[in-house]
N, C-alpha and C positions, 0 to 999 in steps of 0.2 A: 220590462223592468218597471217597477213602481217609481214614482217621483219621490225622491228621498230628500227630506228637508235638511238643509245644510247651514251650519254656522261656520264662519271663517275663523281660522286660528292662525295668526300670523306671527312668525318669528318667536314662538314661545318655547321656552325650555322648561321641561317638567322634571320634578322629582317627586315620587309618590310612594307611600308605604302601602304594601298590599297585604292587609291583615284583616279582611272581613271574616270573622269567625262565626259559623252558624251556631245559633243558640246562645251566643254570648251576650249577656245583658249589658247595657250601658257601654258597649264597646264603641270606639270612635277612631276614625282614620284622620290623620293629621292634614291631609290635603287630597286633591282629586285631579284627574287628568282631563278636566273639562274647563279650560280657560274660557272666560266670557269674551264676547266680541269686543274688540278695541283694546284688549290686553296685549299691546305690542311690547316686545322686548322684555316681557315680564318673566320672572322666575318664581316657581313654586318649589321651594327647596327644603321644606321641613321634612324630617325623616326621623324614624325611631332610633336610627343608628348613625348619628352625625360623625363625619370623618373630617379630620383636619386637612387643609390643603385642597379642598374641592373647588373646582373652577366652575364658572357660570354656564359653560356650554355642555353640561352633563345631565344625563337622565339616569336615575337609579331607582331600583325597586327592591324593597326588602320584604321577605316573606317571614311572618312570625311563626315561631314554633307552636306546635299543637299536639296535644296528647289525647288519647282515647281510652275509655274504660274498656275492660275486657267484655267482649260481646259473645253471646251464645246463640246458637240457632240449631235447627234440625236438618239443614240442607247445605250442601257444598257451595251452592251459589252465594249464600249469605256469607260464608267464610271467604270466598274469593273476593267479594265486594269489599269486605273489611280489609283484606290484605292489599287490595289495590289502592286503598286510600292513602294519600301521601301523609307523611309525618316528619317534616323537616326539623332537624335539631339545631341548625345554625342558619343565620340570615344569609340569603344569597343576593347578589347584586347583579342587575341586568344593565348593560350599557349598550346602546344602539348607536353605531357609528356609520359613517359613509365610507365606502370603499369601491372604487371603480364605478362610481356614479350609481351604486346600488346601496340600499339600506340593509345592513347586515347586523344581526344580533350577536353579541358575544356574551356568553353566560359562564361565569366563574365565581367560585365562592369568594366573597368579600373583595373583589377586584373591580376597579373602575377604569374607564378608558377616556382619555382627555384629547383624543386626536381631532375630533371634528364636532361641530354643532349638530344637534338633533334637528332634522327637517320634519316638520309636522304639517301634514296636508289637511285639506278640508274633509270633514266627515259628516255623517247624517245624524246629528243629535237632535234631541227634542228642543222645541222652542222655549220651554220652561226651564230656565237655568237653575242650578243649585244656588243656595244663598251666598251672598258676597258680604264679607266684613266691611263695614263702613270706614273703619280705620285704615285697614291695609289694602283693601281692594282685592284681596286674594279670595279664592273660592273655598268655602267651608262646607264640609260634608255634613248632611243632616245626621243627627244621632238617633232620631225616631221619626218615621219608621226606619228599621234597619235598611242599610243601603241596597241590599239585594231586592227589596220590594219596591223601592221608589221608582216612579215612571221615568225620572230623568236618568236612570241607570240603564235604560234600554234604548237601543237605536230605534228609528222609526222607518216604516216602509208601508206605503199606502196601496201596494199592489192589489190586495184582495178587497179593497173598498170600491173598486171600479166596476164591479159586475152590475149589469142592468137587471139582474135577477137577484137582488140582495138576499142573503140567507136570513132565516128567522132570527138568528142571534143578532144580526146587524139591524134588522127591523125593530127589534125590541131589546136594546141594550140595557134598558132599565130593569130587566128581569135577571140580569147577570152582572152584578157589581164587579165581579172579577175581570170582566172583559176589557181588553185594550184593543181597539179596532185596527190600529196601525202597528201592531207589534211585528217585528221581522220574523218570518217563519223559516226561510231558507238561508243558507250561507253559500257564498261563491268566492272566486279568486280575489275580487276587490276588497274583501273583508280582512285580508291579512296585510297589515302595514304596521309600522312602529307604534302609532297612536292606539290602534285597536289592540295590539299585542299587550301594551301596558294596561289598558283598561280591563281586558279579560283575564289578565294574570291575577287580578284581585279575587277571582272566584275559582273555587276548586273545580277539578276536572268533572265532567258531566254538565257543568254549568258555566265553565270558563276554561282558561288555559293555564291555570296555576301549575308551575313546575314542568311545563312543556316547553320544548325548544322552538324557537322561531322556524328553524329549518324543517322540523317535522311537520309543522302546520302548513308551511308554504309548499312543501313537496306534495302534500295531499291536495290543497285547494287550487293548485295550478291546473288541475284537471277539470275543475268546475268553472270553465271559462267561456261558456256559450250562453245564449239567451235562454236555452232550455233549462239551465240551472237556476234561473231567477224566477221561475214560475213552476208550480207543481204539475200542471196538467198538460201533457203533450197534445198538440193539435188544437189547443184553445188559446185565446188571448185574455188578458185581465179584464178588458172591457167587453166581454162576450154578452150577447143578448139572450141566448137561451140559458136554461138553468142546468148547472152541473149537479147531477144526482149521484150520490156516493153510497155504496153499501160497505159498511165497516164490519168486518167479520172476525170475531174472537173465536176461541177454540172450545168454548164451554159445552158441556154435555147437554145443555138445554137444546142444542141443535139436532141431537140424535133423533131421527124419526120425524123431524119437523116438516120435511117436504118443501123447504124454502129455497132450494137450489135455483130453480128457474127465476124466482122473484129476485134473488140476489144478482144473478147474471144479467138481468134486464137493466140494471143501473149503468150509468156512463162509466163509472170506475168502481172497481172492487178492491178493497184494502184488506190485507191479511198480515198476520204476525206469527212469530215463533214457529211451531210445528204445523205449518199451513198445508195439511194433507187434504187433497181433493180427490185423488183417484180412489174409486170405490165408494165415495160419499157425495157424488155429484148431486143426487136428488135432494140432499139436505143442505149442502153448503155451496153448491155451484162448482164450476170448473175454471172460471176466469180469475186471474190475479193481475191487477193493474199496478198495485204498490205492495211491496213487502217491507215491513218495518222491522228493524233489528239493530242490535249492536253485535260485535263479533262474539262476545261472551254468550249472549242469549241464543244466537244462531248455533253455536257449537253445542250448547247444552240441549237445545231442541233436537239436534241430530242424535245426540247420545240418548236422551230419554225416550224419544219416539222412533228410534231406529227399528225396533221390533214391529212397529206399525207401518213401516215402509217409507219413513221420512229420511232421505239421504242428503238432501240439500234444499235450499229455497227453490220455489218455482222458477223454471228457466224458460218461460214462455217468451216469445219474441216481443210482446208488448209490456212485459213486466219491468217496472222501475224499482230499484233498490234504494230504500230510504234509510240512511244511517242515523241512529240516535246515539251519538258518540258518548262513550264513557271516559275517553282519554286517549293517550298516545297510541295504544294498541289499535284502536279503530282508524286513526289517521294513517298509520303505517299500513294497515291491511287494505284500506281503500287505494292508497298509492300503489301498492304491489299488484292488486287485482287489475286496476286500470292500465298500469304500465306493463302488465303481464311479465312480472319478474318474481323471483323467489324471495322469500323473507329469510335472511341469513342469520338472525339472532332472535333470542327471546322465546316465549312460549309457542309462537307460531312458526318457528324455524322449520323449513321443509326443503325438499329437493325440487319441488314443482311449484309453479305459481298458484295462488288461490284459485280453486276450480269452482267454488260454490255459485258463482254468477255466470258460468259458462266459459267458453274459450275466447280469449281476447275480447271481452265485452267492451262496447263503445262507451265512452265517457258520458254520453247523453242518457245512459240507462241508470244513472246514479243521481241522488239528491242527498243533501246533508242538512239536518236541522241546525239552526243557529243556536249557540249557547244561550243567548238572551231569551230565546223562545222556551227552551227546556227549563231555564231558571224561572221564567214567568209562570210556566205551568205548575211548577212545584210550589212556589210561594204565593201565587194568586189563586190557584184552583185546588190544589191538593196539599195544603200546608198542614200536614198531619203532625200530631204531637209526637209521633215516632221520630220525627226529625229534630227533636229538642231534648230527648232523654238519652237513655243508654244505647239506643239504636241510631243516634245522630249520624254516625259515620257511614252507615249503610243504607239508610232509608232513601227511597226514591219512588216516584210514581211508576207503576208497572208499564211495560212496553205497550200493552193493549190500551192503557189509559192515554199514554202519549199519542198513540195512533188515532184514537177516537177524538181527542181534543184537537189534534192537528186537522182532522177532517172538518170539525165544527168551525174552525177558523178559515178554511179554504174553500170548502164545498158550499153550494147554494142550498142543497137539500141533503140531509144526512139521516141514514137509517142504520141502526146498530143491531147486530145479530151475534148471539153467542157470548154475551156479556153477563156478568153476575147480576142476579135479581134476588129479591127477598126470599123466594122459595127455592134457593139454590140447593137445599138439602134433598130435594126431590130428584135431583139430576146427578148423573155421574160427573166426574171432574172434567173429562174431555169427550168430545163426540166420537173420536176414533178408537177409544178403548173398547176391547171386546168384553171385558168384565167390568161391573160397576165399581167405581173408585170414589172414595170420599173426597170432597173438596178440601184442600189444605190451605191454611193461612200461614204466611211467613213474616218474619220480623222486618224484612227489607221492603215490604209493600204494605199499604193499608187498604186492603180490598173492600173492607166494609165502608170506608169513607168513599171509595170510588163507586161502590154500589149505590150509596145514597145520592151521590152526585148524578149518576145516570137516571135514577128515579126522578129527581127534581127537574132535570132538563127535559125529560120525556113529558112529565105532567105540565110543564110550562109551555109545551108545544114547540120547543126549540130543536128537537130531533124526535125520531121514532125509535122506540126500543122494543125489540121482540121479547115478549115475556113468557114464551113457551106454550106448548100444546095444552097443558093442563089449565093454564090461565085463560087461554082462548076458549076452551070448552066451558069453563066456569062462567065466562062472560056471556056466552050464547044462551046458557040456561037461566 
């Protein structure tokens, strides 16, 4: 586990308004859940919905209504993403109370609970505090840059700074102004507590816990309770002396006929995503899978779209670790059901049998979960596409392949990327496993051209190695 920098928060009672609206200019939150050191017995009680009779021992959060424009797209996935976006019409109040010596959330519309004081523990916040008003001493949120981009809005974790073989990106941070070296990458059971629940409720699902219940989050994260869940790589320690070499494999048609399979498998870890088909394509893509990146939606859609090519479920090798890029409640519930080996009794994934995609009764150590701070950081620091501020604001997000590759860049010492989009993508089929040539398609919920330019820049800066295809290799030799 990395040494997490901690600020003490003593006897503070918080009341915060959870209204960070993406794309909204000049928006401002009235207060924050980051009391400064020495703020004893203080109350931050400003809210957009004041109520009479509120007592000092209360924490409340209100969620502002939000509307979306009508969105159009050519694929069901885009439609599903839009439908899964929350659109609350009335403020909701969260009160966290103590009961049986445990902190339990109670979520009801416009109700508060005055039973007990909120108990706030210490957390791992950045040493640079948000500004404080000289008159009142209360913490004031910055209006620019927008809160979701500011470094003080991320926890810190120095786990991946301890390698004795620092990655190229850590050796040359000046080449990547987007880079935050101690951004938290993974999430585990310690991250669910009342203070964090309030903070992450300010960010929509995929990047926070807005409109998610404390119970759903806790039921999932209770499984992430070992030292293995605090570090990406099984069998290694953060202060390792050798170099961790990673092959990050996309599914692009550029790999068809590449003969890169042996080279890929020679890496310490092999990362895959979506329809990660290896059988029959070992010469081009290898056969090992160390990490499989997914959310439940992307996994199900991959099974559906690539079923005809033999993809039935993610790789189930004994060494495979499943990394969840959560989009919301569905992913938390699915992880809980899979690890608990129980059925899901309601919702879209209701079934008579436990989730089978990860094998029978998989050990909890075979799972990792990306921290919402990390996915939010990747979106707003690395792939802050204009798609996220216009008509596609409600559905835009970096692709799963992009999240996988950027995660590798933040955790591996040496990163090699295969099967990702390059400038000559028109010369290759959409996916390597397709029998007939298929045109590459662009969708509104991702900005593949922005991702393509980023991979090109990182490769040319020497921060990773990008496989550019047989045709490019042949041209370079001539």
